[in-house]
N, C-alpha and C positions, 0 to 999 in steps of 0.2 A: 556642821563644827570644822573647825577650821581641826588642820590635823600639823602636829610636832614639828614634820618640814616645810609647811607652808607660813608656819609661825615662824620658823629654822630663817626660813627666806626673804620675810617679811620685815627680819630684823634686819637683816645683815643687809636687803637694799636699802635702805632710812641709816645701818648708818653708815655705809659708801655714798650715799644723798649728805650724811653733816659732815664727813671728814674732806669730801669733794667743794663742798663751800668752804667748811677752813681752809682747804692751801689756796686753792682760788684767793681769800679775801685775803690770805696773809701778804705778810712783809717775807716771805721765803724766799732763799734762792735758788736753782736748778744743783741742787748736789748738798742742800742744807739738811740736815740733821730733820727728821720728824717727829719719830714718840719710835716706842720699842712697839712689838703686839702686846706683850701686858704688860705694859704702860694705858696703850689704850684704848684695854678691855676693861684693865680699872678702871678709868679718867671715865667710860661712857656705860659701863659699871651690866657687861654684858663679854656671855662667854667666850672662851680663848678663839671656838670653834666656829662663832659669828663674828668675831672678830680676825680672823685671820681667812674669813669667808668674801669678808667688807675688803679686805685690806687686795686679795688676790684682781678682785672688780677695782679694783682702781690702779694696779699692776697693766692689768689688761689695757689701759687708755692711758696704759705708760706715764702715770701720775704721779706713780712712788716704786722704788728700788728695796728692793730687801737683799743688806751687806751681812755679812758672816762678821760676829762679835760688833755688829753697829748697830743696827737697827734698822729705819724705817729711811731709806734719804730721796726728797723729796724730785720731782724732775719736772720741768715744765717745757712739755715738748710741743711743740710748732704743728699747731693745728692743721697748717695745709699738710703736710709733712704726715698726719697721722689720717685724717682724711682720704686723702689721694692710696695713700698703702692702705687703707682698711677697706673703701670703699668696695672697689672688685673683685678684693677678697671672698667676698659675703654673697655676691655673684655666683651661685647654681646650680638654676633653673632657667624654662624662657620669661615664665614672669622675670622671675627677677632681674633678666639680663631686658627685657622691654622696659620692665622698669628705667634703669639701667639712661635705656634709649628716652625715657622722657627727660630725666631728669637734665640730658644732654639734651636736649630740645627746648626748658624751658629755661637755662644757664647762657646759649647762644642766644634766642629771638630777646632775652629779661636783658645782655645787657648791649649789646647792637648799638642803641643808644650811646651806653657810654665810651663806648669804642668809639665812636663817630667822633662828639665831642670831646675825647685825647686823645686821638692820635695824632703821631706826629709828622711832619713829612718824609723821612727817612722810615717811616714805618710803613708810610701809601706807596712809598717806591720800592719798597723790599716783596710790600702785596701784589703790587704788577709784573713784581718781575717772577713770583712766582706762581702763578696768572702763564705767563709766559711759558714758561719748562714745562704749565702743564701740558700746554696749549704743543709743544714739543718731545713731553714722551712717548705717548703717540709713536714714534718713530723708530723710535728705542726695541729692543728685547724685552726687555723688561717690562710692558706695559701697563699691567696690574699693580705688578707692587710700587711701581715708578709712581704714579697717576695716586697711589692709598698714601704714599710717604710724601708725596708736596700737597695732597686733599689735605690732610693732621696739619703740617706745617701751616696752613693758608687759615686753617682753625685758631690754630694753637696764635697765632698773630694778635688773631681775631680777639684776642682775649686779652691779651696784654696790651693790644689798643688802649681795655681801657684802663689801664693803670692800677687798678685794684690786684693790690698782692694775691687776696683771698680769690678772687677767678681769674687769675693769671696762672697760678698754681694747680688751674682743675685740670690744663691737660694731659693732666697723666689721666682723667677721669676718662678722656679722649681718645688713649694711645689704646686701654681695653675696650674702650667699648667698637672701637676699629677693627682691635685683632676679633675680637668674639661676634662679629653680624659682620660676616661675607656679602658682598655685592653681590647681588638677586638677575640673574641672567647675564647678557654679555658683557663688559663691559668695554667694549668696541664699537656696540651699537648703539650704546649709547651715547657715546664717546660726546662729539657733536651739544648736544641737551647739557649735559655736564660740566665743557668748558662754557658754553653761554651761561647756564645757571653764576657757574663763578664772576669771567668778567661782566656779568651784569650787577653782582652782589658788589665786585671793586667797584665799578663804577659810580655805582648810589652811595659808597663811604667817599669816594673821592670829593663825592658831586653836595657832601654834609647830606642828604635826602636821608631822614628818617625811618618812612615811611615807605619808601620803594627796598629800601634794605632790608628795614622787618620784614614783606613781604616775602624777600627775594632767599632769607635764612629758616621762613616759614616753609618756602617748595625746599630747599636743598635739602632739611634735614626728617621732614616729612616720608621725602625717601627713601631711605636705610632704613626704616623699620616698618615701611607700606604696608605690609602685610597683615599687620598685625589688625587685629580685629581696634584695637582701641589709641589708635595712633593718630594726637589729631593731626587736625583738616587744616591747610594750605592756609585755608581762606577766613578759619575762623578769624 
């Protein structure tokens, strides 16, 4: 038997969905007046409580904003900013972190072909410079910090090479992942292998060799969460 609380949540969820579609399909610009909560309740024949809950859900998505003495204002949030700011905040456990790692894996492996297809000579030169800086970083005192920062630059540039604003905008996801997943073991001990992986990945991209690049990016990304029981295999 459905309880009143369950019925309330269902009504609010259904109304939020209808409002979301209405906003997405409308010609209203960012900052335009939508309607008041009272008008909304009357238009959709729901209680003010249901209307308020549905509006709250759209406010949390950045699609509506309440203004005193005016009502509800339409917002057109940047999907990239919304995703990159919201997703990391949802990571609260090791399982969530593993899922974020899997998302990063899928993103980088899936985008490598686009990166190779659209990479410019300037981007390839920048990628080569980053690899060279990685090789020199191990002579610095701030070894690990320098290398991780360069690693982030390397992978962010590959995403930018795709030419996709959505894919390159996922840089913040990588920042969050790198900050939460510490390097296993001694970084110095694996320095040669890590530099070799980056150099080989760069060489494959420079040669426009999609299969070799895909193999190398799989190998490298898997390293970051190799202790996870469900981490993907570099040979998948």
